[in-house]
ChimeraX commands (.cxc) that place a marker at each C-alpha (Angstrom):
marker #1 position -0.09,0.04,0.28 radius 0.5
marker #1 position 1.74,3.20,-0.73 radius 0.5
marker #1 position 2.72,5.67,2.01 radius 0.5
marker #1 position 0.14,8.26,1.11 radius 0.5
marker #1 position -2.29,5.94,1.18 radius 0.5
marker #1 position -1.57,4.75,4.79 radius 0.5
marker #1 position -1.23,8.47,5.98 radius 0.5
marker #1 position -4.61,9.18,4.76 radius 0.5
marker #1 position -6.35,6.19,6.63 radius 0.5
marker #1 position -4.30,7.20,9.64 radius 0.5
marker #1 position -5.86,10.87,9.32 radius 0.5
marker #1 position -9.44,9.55,8.64 radius 0.5
marker #1 position -9.16,7.29,12.06 radius 0.5
marker #1 position -7.75,9.91,14.05 radius 0.5
marker #1 position -10.79,12.11,13.16 radius 0.5
marker #1 position -13.33,9.45,13.73 radius 0.5
marker #1 position -11.90,8.80,17.34 radius 0.5
marker #1 position -11.71,12.77,17.89 radius 0.5
marker #1 position -15.65,12.90,17.18 radius 0.5
marker #1 position -16.74,10.47,19.62 radius 0.5
marker #1 position -20.40,9.91,19.33 radius 0.5
marker #1 position -22.58,10.75,22.20 radius 0.5
marker #1 position -23.05,7.70,24.61 radius 0.5
marker #1 position -26.56,8.27,25.83 radius 0.5
marker #1 position -29.70,10.66,24.74 radius 0.5
marker #1 position -31.40,12.64,27.51 radius 0.5
marker #1 position -34.82,13.71,27.06 radius 0.5
marker #1 position -35.70,16.95,28.80 radius 0.5
marker #1 position -39.16,18.41,29.10 radius 0.5
marker #1 position -39.82,21.92,28.21 radius 0.5
marker #1 position -42.78,24.33,27.68 radius 0.5
marker #1 position -43.17,27.02,25.20 radius 0.5
marker #1 position -41.89,29.84,27.41 radius 0.5
marker #1 position -40.74,30.32,30.98 radius 0.5
marker #1 position -37.93,32.74,30.85 radius 0.5
marker #1 position -35.47,33.15,31.79 radius 0.5
marker #1 position -35.24,29.53,32.23 radius 0.5
marker #1 position -36.60,28.14,29.40 radius 0.5
marker #1 position -37.00,30.63,26.24 radius 0.5
marker #1 position -37.61,29.11,22.86 radius 0.5
marker #1 position -37.15,31.22,19.75 radius 0.5
marker #1 position -37.43,29.64,16.14 radius 0.5
marker #1 position -37.65,26.01,17.46 radius 0.5
marker #1 position -34.33,26.77,19.41 radius 0.5
marker #1 position -33.98,26.67,22.79 radius 0.5
marker #1 position -31.87,28.73,25.11 radius 0.5
marker #1 position -32.07,29.93,28.79 radius 0.5
marker #1 position -30.67,29.37,32.01 radius 0.5
marker #1 position -31.92,26.03,32.79 radius 0.5
marker #1 position -31.42,25.09,29.00 radius 0.5
marker #1 position -27.61,26.05,29.20 radius 0.5
marker #1 position -27.09,24.35,32.51 radius 0.5
marker #1 position -28.36,21.04,31.38 radius 0.5
marker #1 position -26.48,21.31,27.93 radius 0.5
marker #1 position -23.41,21.91,29.92 radius 0.5
marker #1 position -23.96,18.65,32.06 radius 0.5
marker #1 position -24.90,16.62,29.09 radius 0.5
marker #1 position -22.06,17.67,27.15 radius 0.5
marker #1 position -19.68,16.69,30.04 radius 0.5
marker #1 position -21.03,13.15,30.26 radius 0.5
marker #1 position -21.22,12.68,26.50 radius 0.5
marker #1 position -25.07,12.74,26.01 radius 0.5
marker #1 position -27.02,14.23,23.80 radius 0.5
marker #1 position -29.59,16.69,25.33 radius 0.5
marker #1 position -33.08,16.88,23.13 radius 0.5
marker #1 position -36.10,18.46,24.39 radius 0.5
marker #1 position -39.84,17.42,24.56 radius 0.5
marker #1 position -42.46,20.04,24.43 radius 0.5
marker #1 position -45.01,19.11,27.24 radius 0.5
marker #1 position -47.07,20.81,29.88 radius 0.5
marker #1 position -46.04,20.61,33.40 radius 0.5
marker #1 position -48.44,17.87,34.63 radius 0.5
marker #1 position -47.98,15.65,31.77 radius 0.5
marker #1 position -44.37,15.91,31.88 radius 0.5
marker #1 position -44.28,14.71,35.54 radius 0.5
marker #1 position -46.38,11.81,34.37 radius 0.5
marker #1 position -44.30,11.18,31.48 radius 0.5
marker #1 position -41.29,11.07,33.89 radius 0.5
marker #1 position -42.66,8.86,36.28 radius 0.5
marker #1 position -43.24,6.47,33.10 radius 0.5
marker #1 position -40.12,6.70,32.19 radius 0.5
marker #1 position -40.79,8.71,29.06 radius 0.5
marker #1 position -39.02,11.70,29.81 radius 0.5
marker #1 position -35.40,11.93,31.69 radius 0.5
marker #1 position -35.33,15.41,32.99 radius 0.5
marker #1 position -37.53,18.03,34.57 radius 0.5
marker #1 position -36.30,21.52,35.49 radius 0.5
marker #1 position -37.74,23.35,38.88 radius 0.5
marker #1 position -38.87,20.55,40.65 radius 0.5
marker #1 position -39.04,20.87,44.45 radius 0.5
marker #1 position -38.15,18.30,46.45 radius 0.5
marker #1 position -40.77,16.21,48.45 radius 0.5
marker #1 position -40.34,12.90,50.00 radius 0.5
marker #1 position -43.73,11.49,47.89 radius 0.5
marker #1 position -41.42,12.96,44.73 radius 0.5
marker #1 position -38.42,10.83,45.75 radius 0.5
marker #1 position -39.84,7.60,44.81 radius 0.5
marker #1 position -39.66,8.75,41.20 radius 0.5
marker #1 position -36.80,11.09,40.83 radius 0.5
marker #1 position -33.47,11.76,42.07 radius 0.5
marker #1 position -32.69,15.38,42.65 radius 0.5
marker #1 position -29.57,17.40,41.37 radius 0.5
marker #1 position -28.76,20.81,42.24 radius 0.5
marker #1 position -30.18,22.98,42.96 radius 0.5
marker #1 position -30.02,25.06,40.12 radius 0.5
marker #1 position -32.49,27.91,41.49 radius 0.5
marker #1 position -33.71,29.54,44.33 radius 0.5
marker #1 position -37.20,29.82,43.57 radius 0.5
marker #1 position -39.08,32.83,45.27 radius 0.5
marker #1 position -43.03,32.26,44.45 radius 0.5
marker #1 position -45.43,35.42,45.13 radius 0.5
marker #1 position -48.81,36.44,44.45 radius 0.5
marker #1 position -48.28,38.59,41.64 radius 0.5
marker #1 position -51.05,41.05,40.48 radius 0.5
marker #1 position -51.75,44.66,39.81 radius 0.5
marker #1 position -52.06,46.63,43.25 radius 0.5
marker #1 position -54.25,48.88,42.01 radius 0.5
marker #1 position -57.11,46.66,41.45 radius 0.5
marker #1 position -56.81,44.32,44.54 radius 0.5
marker #1 position -57.68,45.01,48.31 radius 0.5
marker #1 position -54.59,45.08,50.39 radius 0.5
marker #1 position -53.10,42.35,51.91 radius 0.5
marker #1 position -49.80,41.61,54.17 radius 0.5
marker #1 position -50.07,37.82,54.38 radius 0.5
marker #1 position -51.86,34.79,52.69 radius 0.5
marker #1 position -53.51,34.07,55.59 radius 0.5
marker #1 position -55.74,37.17,55.49 radius 0.5
marker #1 position -56.93,35.60,51.95 radius 0.5
marker #1 position -58.55,32.81,54.10 radius 0.5
marker #1 position -60.34,34.94,56.08 radius 0.5
marker #1 position -61.06,38.61,55.59 radius 0.5
marker #1 position -60.03,39.12,52.04 radius 0.5
marker #1 position -60.91,37.88,48.61 radius 0.5
marker #1 position -58.93,38.32,45.40 radius 0.5
marker #1 position -61.65,36.68,43.52 radius 0.5
marker #1 position -59.66,34.28,40.99 radius 0.5
marker #1 position -56.00,33.25,41.55 radius 0.5
marker #1 position -54.04,31.08,38.72 radius 0.5
marker #1 position -52.18,28.20,40.27 radius 0.5
marker #1 position -50.11,25.80,38.19 radius 0.5
marker #1 position -51.57,22.07,38.30 radius 0.5
marker #1 position -48.94,20.02,39.92 radius 0.5
marker #1 position -47.27,22.93,41.48 radius 0.5
marker #1 position -45.78,22.82,45.21 radius 0.5
marker #1 position -46.36,25.94,46.87 radius 0.5
marker #1 position -45.24,25.00,50.42 radius 0.5
marker #1 position -47.15,23.57,53.61 radius 0.5
marker #1 position -48.54,26.73,54.57 radius 0.5
marker #1 position -50.28,26.78,51.27 radius 0.5
marker #1 position -51.26,23.35,50.84 radius 0.5
marker #1 position -53.20,23.88,54.63 radius 0.5
marker #1 position -54.79,27.07,53.15 radius 0.5
marker #1 position -56.01,24.89,50.43 radius 0.5
marker #1 position -58.32,23.04,52.99 radius 0.5
marker #1 position -60.55,26.36,54.00 radius 0.5
marker #1 position -63.15,26.91,51.35 radius 0.5
marker #1 position -62.77,30.69,51.63 radius 0.5
marker #1 position -59.24,30.43,50.18 radius 0.5
marker #1 position -59.94,27.24,47.85 radius 0.5
marker #1 position -62.84,28.69,46.17 radius 0.5
marker #1 position -60.37,31.70,44.65 radius 0.5
marker #1 position -58.11,29.15,43.33 radius 0.5
marker #1 position -57.94,28.80,39.15 radius 0.5
marker #1 position -55.95,25.36,38.42 radius 0.5
marker #1 position -54.27,25.84,34.82 radius 0.5
marker #1 position -52.06,22.94,33.21 radius 0.5
marker #1 position -49.65,25.46,31.48 radius 0.5
marker #1 position -47.13,27.70,32.62 radius 0.5
marker #1 position -47.40,29.91,29.42 radius 0.5
marker #1 position -51.16,30.85,30.10 radius 0.5
marker #1 position -50.37,32.56,33.36 radius 0.5
marker #1 position -49.41,35.98,32.00 radius 0.5
marker #1 position -52.06,35.72,29.06 radius 0.5
marker #1 position -55.26,35.16,31.74 radius 0.5
marker #1 position -53.65,37.86,33.73 radius 0.5
marker #1 position -53.74,40.52,31.12 radius 0.5
marker #1 position -57.03,39.06,29.84 radius 0.5
marker #1 position -58.43,39.68,33.37 radius 0.5
marker #1 position -59.39,36.11,33.39 radius 0.5
marker #1 position -57.67,36.02,36.62 radius 0.5
marker #1 position -56.96,38.89,39.05 radius 0.5
marker #1 position -53.81,37.54,40.43 radius 0.5
marker #1 position -51.11,34.38,39.84 radius 0.5
marker #1 position -48.60,32.63,41.76 radius 0.5
marker #1 position -45.08,33.20,40.11 radius 0.5
marker #1 position -41.53,33.05,40.79 radius 0.5
marker #1 position -40.13,36.52,41.14 radius 0.5
marker #1 position -37.35,35.75,38.57 radius 0.5
marker #1 position -40.04,35.41,35.88 radius 0.5
marker #1 position -41.83,38.68,36.54 radius 0.5
marker #1 position -38.38,40.45,36.64 radius 0.5
marker #1 position -37.74,39.08,32.99 radius 0.5
marker #1 position -41.23,40.08,31.87 radius 0.5
marker #1 position -40.65,43.65,33.22 radius 0.5
marker #1 position -37.02,43.86,31.93 radius 0.5
marker #1 position -37.81,42.79,28.23 radius 0.5
marker #1 position -41.25,44.71,27.95 radius 0.5
marker #1 position -43.90,42.19,27.72 radius 0.5
marker #1 position -47.19,43.67,27.50 radius 0.5
marker #1 position -48.59,45.19,30.65 radius 0.5
marker #1 position -45.89,43.38,32.79 radius 0.5
marker #1 position -45.08,46.57,34.60 radius 0.5
marker #1 position -48.83,47.02,35.78 radius 0.5
marker #1 position -48.09,43.47,38.05 radius 0.5
marker #1 position -46.15,43.66,41.36 radius 0.5
marker #1 position -45.13,40.80,43.72 radius 0.5
marker #1 position -47.48,41.40,46.53 radius 0.5
marker #1 position -47.56,38.75,48.86 radius 0.5
marker #1 position -44.43,35.75,49.22 radius 0.5
marker #1 position -45.88,32.85,49.46 radius 0.5
marker #1 position -42.73,30.25,49.27 radius 0.5
marker #1 position -39.25,30.35,49.15 radius 0.5
marker #1 position -37.37,26.93,48.20 radius 0.5
marker #1 position -34.48,25.50,46.40 radius 0.5
marker #1 position -35.55,23.64,42.95 radius 0.5
marker #1 position -33.64,20.88,41.36 radius 0.5
marker #1 position -33.41,19.16,37.95 radius 0.5
marker #1 position -35.48,15.60,38.57 radius 0.5
marker #1 position -34.05,12.79,36.77 radius 0.5
marker #1 position -36.24,9.84,36.43 radius 0.5
marker #1 position -35.60,6.99,38.32 radius 0.5
marker #1 position -37.65,5.11,35.82 radius 0.5
marker #1 position -35.81,5.80,32.58 radius 0.5
marker #1 position -32.28,6.18,34.20 radius 0.5
marker #1 position -29.86,3.57,36.21 radius 0.5
marker #1 position -28.74,4.09,39.52 radius 0.5
marker #1 position -25.02,4.25,37.99 radius 0.5
marker #1 position -26.13,6.93,35.47 radius 0.5
marker #1 position -27.74,8.94,38.23 radius 0.5
marker #1 position -24.46,8.74,40.08 radius 0.5
marker #1 position -22.38,9.88,37.29 radius 0.5
marker #1 position -24.54,13.11,36.73 radius 0.5
marker #1 position -24.45,13.57,40.32 radius 0.5
marker #1 position -20.61,13.52,40.71 radius 0.5
marker #1 position -20.32,15.57,37.19 radius 0.5
marker #1 position -22.73,18.23,38.43 radius 0.5
marker #1 position -20.86,18.64,41.84 radius 0.5
marker #1 position -17.61,18.67,39.83 radius 0.5
marker #1 position -18.75,21.62,37.20 radius 0.5
marker #1 position -19.87,23.74,39.97 radius 0.5
marker #1 position -16.97,23.45,42.31 radius 0.5
marker #1 position -14.88,24.14,39.47 radius 0.5
marker #1 position -16.62,27.36,38.48 radius 0.5
marker #1 position -17.85,26.15,35.31 radius 0.5
marker #1 position -21.37,26.87,36.12 radius 0.5
marker #1 position -20.83,30.13,37.59 radius 0.5
marker #1 position -20.53,31.73,34.02 radius 0.5
marker #1 position -23.90,30.75,32.72 radius 0.5
marker #1 position -25.34,32.19,35.87 radius 0.5
marker #1 position -23.65,35.71,35.22 radius 0.5
marker #1 position -25.10,35.63,31.98 radius 0.5
marker #1 position -28.51,35.85,33.15 radius 0.5
marker #1 position -27.62,38.17,35.94 radius 0.5
marker #1 position -28.20,35.84,38.64 radius 0.5
marker #1 position -25.64,36.51,41.21 radius 0.5
marker #1 position -26.85,34.06,44.23 radius 0.5
marker #1 position -24.32,31.20,42.85 radius 0.5
marker #1 position -22.73,30.53,46.86 radius 0.5
marker #1 position -26.37,29.60,47.80 radius 0.5
marker #1 position -26.63,26.94,45.01 radius 0.5
marker #1 position -23.93,24.75,46.26 radius 0.5
marker #1 position -24.59,21.26,45.27 radius 0.5
marker #1 position -27.18,19.02,47.66 radius 0.5
marker #1 position -28.06,15.97,45.76 radius 0.5
marker #1 position -31.06,14.17,46.92 radius 0.5
marker #1 position -31.14,10.24,45.37 radius 0.5
marker link #1:1,2 radius 0.2
marker link #1:2,3 radius 0.2
marker link #1:3,4 radius 0.2
marker link #1:4,5 radius 0.2
marker link #1:5,6 radius 0.2
marker link #1:6,7 radius 0.2
marker link #1:7,8 radius 0.2
marker link #1:8,9 radius 0.2
marker link #1:9,10 radius 0.2
marker link #1:10,11 radius 0.2
marker link #1:11,12 radius 0.2
marker link #1:12,13 radius 0.2
marker link #1:13,14 radius 0.2
marker link #1:14,15 radius 0.2
marker link #1:15,16 radius 0.2
marker link #1:16,17 radius 0.2
marker link #1:17,18 radius 0.2
marker link #1:18,19 radius 0.2
marker link #1:19,20 radius 0.2
marker link #1:20,21 radius 0.2
marker link #1:21,22 radius 0.2
marker link #1:22,23 radius 0.2
marker link #1:23,24 radius 0.2
marker link #1:24,25 radius 0.2
marker link #1:25,26 radius 0.2
marker link #1:26,27 radius 0.2
marker link #1:27,28 radius 0.2
marker link #1:28,29 radius 0.2
marker link #1:29,30 radius 0.2
marker link #1:30,31 radius 0.2
marker link #1:31,32 radius 0.2
marker link #1:32,33 radius 0.2
marker link #1:33,34 radius 0.2
marker link #1:34,35 radius 0.2
marker link #1:35,36 radius 0.2
marker link #1:36,37 radius 0.2
marker link #1:37,38 radius 0.2
marker link #1:38,39 radius 0.2
marker link #1:39,40 radius 0.2
marker link #1:40,41 radius 0.2
marker link #1:41,42 radius 0.2
marker link #1:42,43 radius 0.2
marker link #1:43,44 radius 0.2
marker link #1:44,45 radius 0.2
marker link #1:45,46 radius 0.2
marker link #1:46,47 radius 0.2
marker link #1:47,48 radius 0.2
marker link #1:48,49 radius 0.2
marker link #1:49,50 radius 0.2
marker link #1:50,51 radius 0.2
marker link #1:51,52 radius 0.2
marker link #1:52,53 radius 0.2
marker link #1:53,54 radius 0.2
marker link #1:54,55 radius 0.2
marker link #1:55,56 radius 0.2
marker link #1:56,57 radius 0.2
marker link #1:57,58 radius 0.2
marker link #1:58,59 radius 0.2
marker link #1:59,60 radius 0.2
marker link #1:60,61 radius 0.2
marker link #1:61,62 radius 0.2
marker link #1:62,63 radius 0.2
marker link #1:63,64 radius 0.2
marker link #1:64,65 radius 0.2
marker link #1:65,66 radius 0.2
marker link #1:66,67 radius 0.2
marker link #1:67,68 radius 0.2
marker link #1:68,69 radius 0.2
marker link #1:69,70 radius 0.2
marker link #1:70,71 radius 0.2
marker link #1:71,72 radius 0.2
marker link #1:72,73 radius 0.2
marker link #1:73,74 radius 0.2
marker link #1:74,75 radius 0.2
marker link #1:75,76 radius 0.2
marker link #1:76,77 radius 0.2
marker link #1:77,78 radius 0.2
marker link #1:78,79 radius 0.2
marker link #1:79,80 radius 0.2
marker link #1:80,81 radius 0.2
marker link #1:81,82 radius 0.2
marker link #1:82,83 radius 0.2
marker link #1:83,84 radius 0.2
marker link #1:84,85 radius 0.2
marker link #1:85,86 radius 0.2
marker link #1:86,87 radius 0.2
marker link #1:87,88 radius 0.2
marker link #1:88,89 radius 0.2
marker link #1:89,90 radius 0.2
marker link #1:90,91 radius 0.2
marker link #1:91,92 radius 0.2
marker link #1:92,93 radius 0.2
marker link #1:93,94 radius 0.2
marker link #1:94,95 radius 0.2
marker link #1:95,96 radius 0.2
marker link #1:96,97 radius 0.2
marker link #1:97,98 radius 0.2
marker link #1:98,99 radius 0.2
marker link #1:99,100 radius 0.2
marker link #1:100,101 radius 0.2
marker link #1:101,102 radius 0.2
marker link #1:102,103 radius 0.2
marker link #1:103,104 radius 0.2
marker link #1:104,105 radius 0.2
marker link #1:105,106 radius 0.2
marker link #1:106,107 radius 0.2
marker link #1:107,108 radius 0.2
marker link #1:108,109 radius 0.2
marker link #1:109,110 radius 0.2
marker link #1:110,111 radius 0.2
marker link #1:111,112 radius 0.2
marker link #1:112,113 radius 0.2
marker link #1:113,114 radius 0.2
marker link #1:114,115 radius 0.2
marker link #1:115,116 radius 0.2
marker link #1:116,117 radius 0.2
marker link #1:117,118 radius 0.2
marker link #1:118,119 radius 0.2
marker link #1:119,120 radius 0.2
marker link #1:120,121 radius 0.2
marker link #1:121,122 radius 0.2
marker link #1:122,123 radius 0.2
marker link #1:123,124 radius 0.2
marker link #1:124,125 radius 0.2
marker link #1:125,126 radius 0.2
marker link #1:126,127 radius 0.2
marker link #1:127,128 radius 0.2
marker link #1:128,129 radius 0.2
marker link #1:129,130 radius 0.2
marker link #1:130,131 radius 0.2
marker link #1:131,132 radius 0.2
marker link #1:132,133 radius 0.2
marker link #1:133,134 radius 0.2
marker link #1:134,135 radius 0.2
marker link #1:135,136 radius 0.2
marker link #1:136,137 radius 0.2
marker link #1:137,138 radius 0.2
marker link #1:138,139 radius 0.2
marker link #1:139,140 radius 0.2
marker link #1:140,141 radius 0.2
marker link #1:141,142 radius 0.2
marker link #1:142,143 radius 0.2
marker link #1:143,144 radius 0.2
marker link #1:144,145 radius 0.2
marker link #1:145,146 radius 0.2
marker link #1:146,147 radius 0.2
marker link #1:147,148 radius 0.2
marker link #1:148,149 radius 0.2
marker link #1:149,150 radius 0.2
marker link #1:150,151 radius 0.2
marker link #1:151,152 radius 0.2
marker link #1:152,153 radius 0.2
marker link #1:153,154 radius 0.2
marker link #1:154,155 radius 0.2
marker link #1:155,156 radius 0.2
marker link #1:156,157 radius 0.2
marker link #1:157,158 radius 0.2
marker link #1:158,159 radius 0.2
marker link #1:159,160 radius 0.2
marker link #1:160,161 radius 0.2
marker link #1:161,162 radius 0.2
marker link #1:162,163 radius 0.2
marker link #1:163,164 radius 0.2
marker link #1:164,165 radius 0.2
marker link #1:165,166 radius 0.2
marker link #1:166,167 radius 0.2
marker link #1:167,168 radius 0.2
marker link #1:168,169 radius 0.2
marker link #1:169,170 radius 0.2
marker link #1:170,171 radius 0.2
marker link #1:171,172 radius 0.2
marker link #1:172,173 radius 0.2
marker link #1:173,174 radius 0.2
marker link #1:174,175 radius 0.2
marker link #1:175,176 radius 0.2
marker link #1:176,177 radius 0.2
marker link #1:177,178 radius 0.2
marker link #1:178,179 radius 0.2
marker link #1:179,180 radius 0.2
marker link #1:180,181 radius 0.2
marker link #1:181,182 radius 0.2
marker link #1:182,183 radius 0.2
marker link #1:183,184 radius 0.2
marker link #1:184,185 radius 0.2
marker link #1:185,186 radius 0.2
marker link #1:186,187 radius 0.2
marker link #1:187,188 radius 0.2
marker link #1:188,189 radius 0.2
marker link #1:189,190 radius 0.2
marker link #1:190,191 radius 0.2
marker link #1:191,192 radius 0.2
marker link #1:192,193 radius 0.2
marker link #1:193,194 radius 0.2
marker link #1:194,195 radius 0.2
marker link #1:195,196 radius 0.2
marker link #1:196,197 radius 0.2
marker link #1:197,198 radius 0.2
marker link #1:198,199 radius 0.2
marker link #1:199,200 radius 0.2
marker link #1:200,201 radius 0.2
marker link #1:201,202 radius 0.2
marker link #1:202,203 radius 0.2
marker link #1:203,204 radius 0.2
marker link #1:204,205 radius 0.2
marker link #1:205,206 radius 0.2
marker link #1:206,207 radius 0.2
marker link #1:207,208 radius 0.2
marker link #1:208,209 radius 0.2
marker link #1:209,210 radius 0.2
marker link #1:210,211 radius 0.2
marker link #1:211,212 radius 0.2
marker link #1:212,213 radius 0.2
marker link #1:213,214 radius 0.2
marker link #1:214,215 radius 0.2
marker link #1:215,216 radius 0.2
marker link #1:216,217 radius 0.2
marker link #1:217,218 radius 0.2
marker link #1:218,219 radius 0.2
marker link #1:219,220 radius 0.2
marker link #1:220,221 radius 0.2
marker link #1:221,222 radius 0.2
marker link #1:222,223 radius 0.2
marker link #1:223,224 radius 0.2
marker link #1:224,225 radius 0.2
marker link #1:225,226 radius 0.2
marker link #1:226,227 radius 0.2
marker link #1:227,228 radius 0.2
marker link #1:228,229 radius 0.2
marker link #1:229,230 radius 0.2
marker link #1:230,231 radius 0.2
marker link #1:231,232 radius 0.2
marker link #1:232,233 radius 0.2
marker link #1:233,234 radius 0.2
marker link #1:234,235 radius 0.2
marker link #1:235,236 radius 0.2
marker link #1:236,237 radius 0.2
marker link #1:237,238 radius 0.2
marker link #1:238,239 radius 0.2
marker link #1:239,240 radius 0.2
marker link #1:240,241 radius 0.2
marker link #1:241,242 radius 0.2
marker link #1:242,243 radius 0.2
marker link #1:243,244 radius 0.2
marker link #1:244,245 radius 0.2
marker link #1:245,246 radius 0.2
marker link #1:246,247 radius 0.2
marker link #1:247,248 radius 0.2
marker link #1:248,249 radius 0.2
marker link #1:249,250 radius 0.2
marker link #1:250,251 radius 0.2
marker link #1:251,252 radius 0.2
marker link #1:252,253 radius 0.2
marker link #1:253,254 radius 0.2
marker link #1:254,255 radius 0.2
marker link #1:255,256 radius 0.2
marker link #1:256,257 radius 0.2
marker link #1:257,258 radius 0.2
marker link #1:258,259 radius 0.2
marker link #1:259,260 radius 0.2
marker link #1:260,261 radius 0.2
marker link #1:261,262 radius 0.2
marker link #1:262,263 radius 0.2
marker link #1:263,264 radius 0.2
marker link #1:264,265 radius 0.2
marker link #1:265,266 radius 0.2
view
């Protein structure tokens, strides 16, 4: 065989080895729009949660694909092994049976959000179960808002004000259309709406703090092996300690990196 042909074959072999195909595929649930965490533009996904998970997937040599699915359906699909990853999952002992929690990747601060000029003044959530009626408050079906909120839902004066919706993206639209008078939303989402001049966003303000909690990437224990989950945990911790994730948070103007120290729950 001519020497030049040998060199050519060696070059192709080296190139094939350098471009190693992904060893796995990770399926991540994503709704149409949940900025700054999940943002869809022209069929391309971006946002804080997207970039964090892309970085983790790349490090473990996995391909990341996005499955468009409403929140409640995503929970069910993950439990059945039809999805691998959810973002913004609050920890609970019940969910631990189905999910491995890696992160936290965000500190969620849920507020009652509405137009203060059109709602009665209230200083705390308890007042909505006794003396004040907001009329209609949109909540996400399957969302978790803390133990106090859960207790209040057992009181008729409070529960009759709640309107359960299945899609995150519908909240602002319902509020703007007057279909609900207030929504439960993470304050980071409200600030994004305002910073990017979403229609009528300046009218709305955080009125009452409902719940604050770290949220995690939830990995399906049905679809992913124990070994794979441990690799993902170890890799996330290493990326955090090496500061690899810090630049992503900085890009989205989130400066509480120290509060996001890894605390996985398997």
